[in-house]
matplotlib code that plots the C-alpha trace (Angstrom):
import matplotlib.pyplot as plt

x = [0.0, 1.3, 0.1, 1.0, 2.4, 3.2, 6.4, 6.5, 6.8, 3.7, 5.6, 4.2, 6.2, 5.0, 5.1, 4.6, 2.9, 3.9, 1.9, 1.7, 1.7, 3.8, 2.3, 1.4, -0.9, -2.5, -0.7, -0.5, 0.8, 4.6, 6.9, 9.9, 8.3, 5.0, 3.8, 1.0, -0.3, -1.8, -4.9, -6.7, -10.4, -12.6, -14.8, -18.4, -18.2, -21.9, -22.3, -23.1, -20.4, -17.8, -14.1, -15.1, -18.1, -18.0, -16.5, -18.8, -17.2, -18.0, -17.9, -18.2, -15.2, -13.2, -13.7, -13.0, -9.6, -8.9, -9.8, -7.4, -4.6, -5.5, -5.6, -1.9, -1.0, -0.7, -2.1, -4.2, -3.3, -6.7, -7.8, -4.3, -2.7, -3.1, -6.9, -6.8, -7.2, -7.5, -7.3, -10.8, -11.8, -13.1, -13.5, -17.0, -15.9, -12.9, -15.0, -17.3, -14.3, -12.8, -16.0, -16.6, -13.0, -12.5, -15.7, -14.5, -11.1, -12.8, -14.8, -11.7, -9.1, -7.2, -4.6, -5.7, -4.5, -6.4, -5.4, -6.3, -6.0, -7.7, -9.3, -12.7, -11.2, -11.9, -11.2, -7.9, -7.1, -7.9, -6.6, -4.6, -7.7, -9.7, -6.9, -6.8, -10.5, -10.5, -7.7, -9.6, -12.8, -11.0, -9.0, -12.2, -13.8, -10.8, -10.5, -14.3, -13.9, -11.3, -8.4, -4.9, -4.3, -2.0, -1.5, -1.1, 0.5, -2.0, -2.1, -3.9, -1.2, 1.5, -0.2, -1.0, 2.1, 4.6, 7.4, 8.5, 6.8, 3.4, 4.1, 5.4, 2.3, -0.2, 1.3, 2.0, -1.7, -2.9, -0.5, -1.5, -5.1, -4.7, -5.9, -3.3, 0.1, -0.1, 1.9, 3.3, 3.4, 5.8, 4.7, 7.1, 6.2, 6.9, 3.7, 1.8, 3.3, 1.2, 3.3, 6.5, 8.2, 6.5, 7.7, 8.5, 11.3, 12.2, 15.7, 15.3, 17.8, 16.0, 12.6, 14.0, 15.1, 11.6, 10.0, 12.3, 11.6, 7.9, 8.7, 11.2, 8.6, 6.0, 7.7, 5.0, 2.4, 4.2, 4.0, 6.1, 6.8, 6.2, 8.7, 7.8, 10.7, 12.2, 15.6, 16.9, 19.9, 17.7, 15.3, 18.2, 19.6, 16.1, 15.6, 18.9, 17.8, 14.4, 13.8, 13.8, 10.5, 9.5, 9.3, 10.2, 7.7, 9.3, 7.3, 10.1, 8.7, 12.1, 14.3, 12.1, 13.9, 17.1, 15.3, 13.2, 16.1, 18.0, 21.6, 23.6, 22.0, 18.4, 15.7, 12.4, 9.0, 6.8, 3.7, 3.8, 1.6, 3.5, 2.4, -1.1, -0.1, 2.7, 0.8, 1.0, 4.6, 5.7, 4.1, 6.0, 9.2, 8.6, 7.9, 11.3, 12.8, 11.0, 13.2, 16.3, 17.0, 17.8, 19.3, 16.2, 14.1, 16.1, 16.0, 12.2, 11.7, 14.6, 13.2, 10.0, 11.8, 11.8, 8.0, 7.7, 10.0, 8.0, 4.7, 6.1, 7.9, 7.5, 4.8, 4.9, 1.4, -0.2, 1.2, -2.4, -3.4, -0.9, -1.9, -5.5, -4.6, -2.8, -5.6, -7.9, -5.5, -5.2, -8.9, -9.5, -12.1, -14.1, -13.2, -10.5, -12.3, -11.1, -12.7, -12.0, -11.4, -7.8, -7.5, -6.6, -3.5, -1.0, -0.1, -0.6, 3.2, 3.2, 0.4, 2.2, 5.4, 3.6, 1.8, 5.1, 6.9, 4.0, 3.5, 7.2, 7.0, 4.1, 1.8, -1.4, -3.3, -4.8, -2.3, -4.9, -7.4, -4.7, -3.8, -7.4, -8.0, -4.7, -5.9, -9.2, -7.4, -5.1, -8.1, -9.6, -6.4, -6.7, -4.0, -5.2, -4.5]
y = [0.0, 3.4, 7.0, 9.9, 12.7, 16.2, 18.1, 21.9, 22.3, 20.2, 17.3, 13.9, 10.9, 7.5, 6.7, 3.3, 3.4, 1.2, -2.0, -2.6, -0.2, -0.4, -2.8, -0.3, -1.5, 0.3, 0.1, 1.4, 4.8, 5.4, 5.1, 7.3, 10.3, 12.2, 12.7, 14.8, 15.0, 18.4, 17.2, 18.7, 19.2, 17.7, 20.1, 19.4, 19.2, 19.8, 23.0, 26.1, 28.3, 30.8, 31.2, 33.9, 32.0, 30.3, 26.8, 23.9, 20.9, 17.2, 16.2, 12.5, 12.3, 14.8, 12.7, 9.5, 10.8, 11.6, 8.1, 6.9, 8.8, 7.7, 4.1, 4.3, 5.7, 9.3, 12.3, 14.8, 18.5, 20.0, 23.3, 24.3, 25.8, 22.4, 22.6, 25.9, 28.0, 31.5, 30.3, 29.1, 27.9, 30.7, 30.7, 29.4, 26.5, 25.9, 25.9, 23.3, 21.2, 21.4, 20.3, 17.4, 16.2, 16.4, 14.3, 11.8, 11.6, 10.8, 8.0, 6.3, 7.2, 9.4, 12.0, 15.5, 19.1, 22.1, 25.4, 28.6, 31.9, 35.2, 34.6, 35.8, 39.3, 39.8, 43.5, 45.4, 47.6, 45.3, 46.5, 44.4, 44.1, 42.8, 40.3, 39.1, 38.6, 36.6, 34.3, 33.8, 32.8, 30.2, 28.9, 28.4, 26.4, 24.1, 23.5, 22.8, 20.3, 18.4, 18.9, 20.1, 23.7, 24.8, 28.5, 29.7, 32.9, 35.7, 37.9, 40.5, 40.5, 40.8, 43.9, 45.5, 44.7, 47.6, 45.4, 42.4, 43.6, 43.3, 39.6, 39.0, 40.5, 38.8, 35.3, 35.7, 36.4, 33.5, 31.0, 32.1, 31.6, 28.2, 25.2, 22.8, 23.2, 24.4, 24.0, 27.3, 27.7, 29.9, 29.9, 31.6, 34.1, 31.5, 29.9, 33.2, 36.5, 38.4, 36.9, 38.7, 40.2, 37.9, 38.1, 41.8, 41.7, 40.6, 39.7, 36.0, 36.0, 38.8, 37.1, 33.8, 35.5, 36.9, 33.5, 31.8, 34.5, 33.7, 30.0, 30.7, 32.8, 30.1, 26.7, 24.8, 26.1, 25.0, 21.4, 22.2, 24.4, 23.9, 25.7, 26.1, 28.2, 25.6, 26.2, 23.0, 24.6, 27.3, 24.7, 22.7, 25.8, 26.6, 23.0, 23.1, 26.2, 25.0, 24.5, 20.9, 19.2, 21.5, 19.5, 20.7, 19.5, 20.0, 21.8, 21.7, 20.0, 20.1, 18.5, 16.4, 13.0, 14.4, 16.6, 13.7, 11.3, 13.9, 13.9, 13.3, 16.4, 15.7, 15.3, 16.8, 15.3, 16.1, 18.2, 18.2, 18.9, 16.5, 13.7, 14.1, 12.3, 10.4, 9.2, 5.4, 5.5, 8.0, 5.8, 2.8, 4.7, 6.0, 2.5, 1.4, 4.4, 3.1, 0.0, 2.2, 1.6, 5.2, 4.0, 2.0, 5.1, 7.2, 4.6, 4.7, 8.5, 10.1, 9.1, 11.1, 14.4, 15.0, 14.8, 17.0, 19.7, 19.6, 20.0, 22.9, 24.7, 28.5, 29.8, 27.5, 28.5, 26.6, 23.2, 22.4, 22.0, 19.1, 17.5, 17.3, 16.2, 13.2, 12.4, 12.3, 10.0, 7.8, 7.3, 9.2, 11.4, 11.1, 14.4, 17.0, 20.1, 22.4, 25.0, 28.4, 27.0, 26.3, 23.3, 25.9, 27.1, 24.7, 23.9, 20.8, 20.2, 20.4, 17.8, 15.6, 15.6, 15.0, 12.0, 10.4, 11.0, 9.7, 6.7, 5.9, 5.8, 3.4, 5.8, 5.0, 2.0, 1.3, 2.3, 1.6, 4.0, 6.7, 6.1, 6.4, 9.6, 11.1, 10.3, 12.0, 15.2, 15.2, 14.9, 18.0, 19.9, 18.6, 15.9, 13.0, 9.4]
z = [0.0, -0.9, -0.5, -2.7, -0.6, -1.9, -1.1, -0.6, -4.4, -5.1, -6.5, -5.5, -4.2, -3.0, 0.7, 2.1, 5.5, 8.4, 8.4, 12.2, 15.1, 18.2, 20.9, 23.6, 26.3, 29.3, 32.6, 36.2, 37.3, 37.5, 40.4, 39.5, 37.8, 38.0, 34.4, 33.1, 29.5, 28.7, 26.8, 23.8, 23.5, 20.7, 18.9, 18.1, 14.3, 13.6, 15.6, 13.6, 14.9, 13.7, 14.8, 17.3, 18.8, 22.2, 21.8, 20.9, 22.5, 21.9, 25.6, 25.1, 22.8, 24.9, 28.1, 26.2, 25.3, 28.9, 29.9, 27.2, 28.9, 32.4, 31.2, 30.4, 33.8, 32.7, 34.6, 32.8, 32.8, 32.1, 30.6, 29.6, 26.5, 24.7, 25.3, 23.3, 26.4, 25.2, 21.6, 21.0, 24.5, 26.7, 30.5, 30.3, 28.2, 30.4, 33.6, 32.2, 31.0, 34.5, 36.2, 33.8, 33.7, 37.5, 38.0, 35.4, 37.1, 40.4, 38.8, 37.3, 39.9, 37.5, 38.4, 37.3, 37.6, 36.2, 34.9, 36.8, 35.0, 34.4, 30.9, 32.0, 31.7, 28.0, 27.6, 28.0, 31.0, 33.8, 37.2, 39.6, 41.8, 38.8, 38.1, 41.6, 41.7, 38.4, 39.7, 42.9, 41.1, 39.0, 42.0, 44.0, 41.1, 40.7, 44.4, 44.6, 41.8, 43.8, 41.4, 41.9, 40.8, 38.0, 38.5, 34.9, 33.6, 33.0, 29.9, 31.9, 34.6, 32.0, 30.7, 34.1, 36.2, 36.6, 37.8, 39.8, 42.9, 41.4, 40.6, 44.1, 45.6, 43.3, 43.5, 47.2, 47.8, 45.7, 47.3, 50.8, 49.8, 48.1, 50.1, 48.7, 47.1, 43.5, 40.3, 39.1, 35.3, 33.4, 29.8, 27.4, 24.7, 22.0, 23.2, 23.8, 22.6, 25.1, 27.9, 26.9, 29.9, 32.5, 36.1, 35.4, 33.0, 29.4, 30.8, 31.6, 34.4, 36.2, 35.5, 36.9, 40.1, 40.6, 39.8, 42.3, 44.9, 44.8, 45.5, 48.2, 50.1, 50.0, 49.5, 51.4, 48.9, 45.8, 44.7, 41.7, 38.7, 35.0, 32.8, 29.2, 27.7, 25.3, 26.9, 28.5, 30.3, 31.9, 33.1, 34.6, 36.3, 37.8, 38.8, 40.8, 42.6, 43.8, 47.5, 48.8, 48.0, 45.1, 41.9, 38.4, 35.7, 32.3, 29.7, 27.2, 24.1, 22.4, 25.1, 27.3, 27.1, 28.6, 31.2, 32.4, 32.5, 34.5, 35.7, 38.9, 40.5, 39.8, 37.1, 35.9, 36.1, 33.1, 32.1, 28.3, 25.4, 23.2, 25.6, 24.1, 20.8, 22.5, 25.5, 25.3, 24.0, 26.6, 29.3, 28.2, 28.2, 31.8, 33.0, 31.6, 33.5, 36.6, 36.5, 36.5, 32.8, 31.6, 28.4, 27.5, 28.3, 26.0, 23.2, 23.3, 23.7, 21.8, 18.4, 19.2, 19.4, 15.7, 15.6, 18.6, 17.2, 14.0, 15.7, 17.9, 15.2, 14.8, 15.3, 18.3, 19.5, 16.6, 17.8, 18.9, 15.3, 14.8, 18.1, 17.1, 13.5, 15.0, 17.3, 14.3, 12.4, 15.4, 15.7, 18.9, 17.2, 14.0, 12.4, 12.0, 13.3, 16.1, 18.3, 16.9, 13.4, 14.3, 12.0, 9.3, 11.2, 9.6, 6.0, 4.0, 3.9, 7.7, 8.0, 5.5, 7.5, 10.8, 9.3, 8.1, 11.4, 13.5, 11.2, 11.4, 15.2, 15.1, 16.9, 14.9, 16.5, 13.1, 10.3, 7.6, 9.2, 9.4, 5.8, 4.6, 6.6, 5.3, 1.8, 2.5, 3.7, 0.6, -1.7, 0.0, -1.0, -4.5, -4.3, -6.3, -5.0]

ax = plt.figure().add_subplot(projection="3d")
ax.plot(x, y, z, "-o")
ax.set_aspect("equal")
plt.show()
């Protein structure tokens, strides 16, 4: 069986898909690392909506995908950037997602942490008092749902803060108020340009000092940090400066194997968007790591980095499109439609390369289904098969 794939110049070449997938079976949670997959949402394809309409979500398919992740021992990081938070999913949709996913997690015994932000502030010019109130509203909802809190970076705070002191005050207040230790999330501007200068400075060394000062003042209220700067050495440097007991959850979708494997001075846990399409394979790799076999872990996970770097290439914020595309090819949803119309955010050559890389890794449970769906997509772009 072959499929005709176009290159960037439109020339076609035959590609022979993999005949059999990897044998990846569900399993128990891990012992050496805590691992979250930031999960995508499945749009309702029949909803009569426009890109700026409130999100129409297929709740059954969305929750089924979370059960898939839990079945492999992964935790779910809910209502995060991968779920199109602020890029198609508004606060009302995120709140409903948190309620439903937290209830589903309880029913299956799944690990879940949920994003807390300020995205109910939809107009510019919010005051620091408005931002604090918005954070508090979302924090209360997540705690009431019984999930761990991921305290996310706020576009409104990035716009309103005058300097590091405003971040120290805001986060200090929220950490004192939180019922349980939270995960602090530093999302870089490559994922969201509106977060440029977060922690009060565009100088990353100065921003890092402020970030660590927040943690040092409240170490008992910080379960861990998620660093999404795509800078492995900076993450390692931050990791080595954390107070005892505060975890580092890597959010580096370029360098995750080496960061999770760690070194003689420590390692990172994981909270990654790439573990949405890689879930079962990532779970198998971490179970190998649980046995102390770092080399076997790297042998399984290192080959996935090329796919991850492809999906997260500039403009990085559109990686969600590739994630949902692969979920469709893998049979986790019946269509390739996204909230906010974001399925149009990547090109056909991008999809073509993503298909080849994922197929080569054996990620598709049914390679024939993936091939058929890829051919359907190609035909929509006018590529005859």
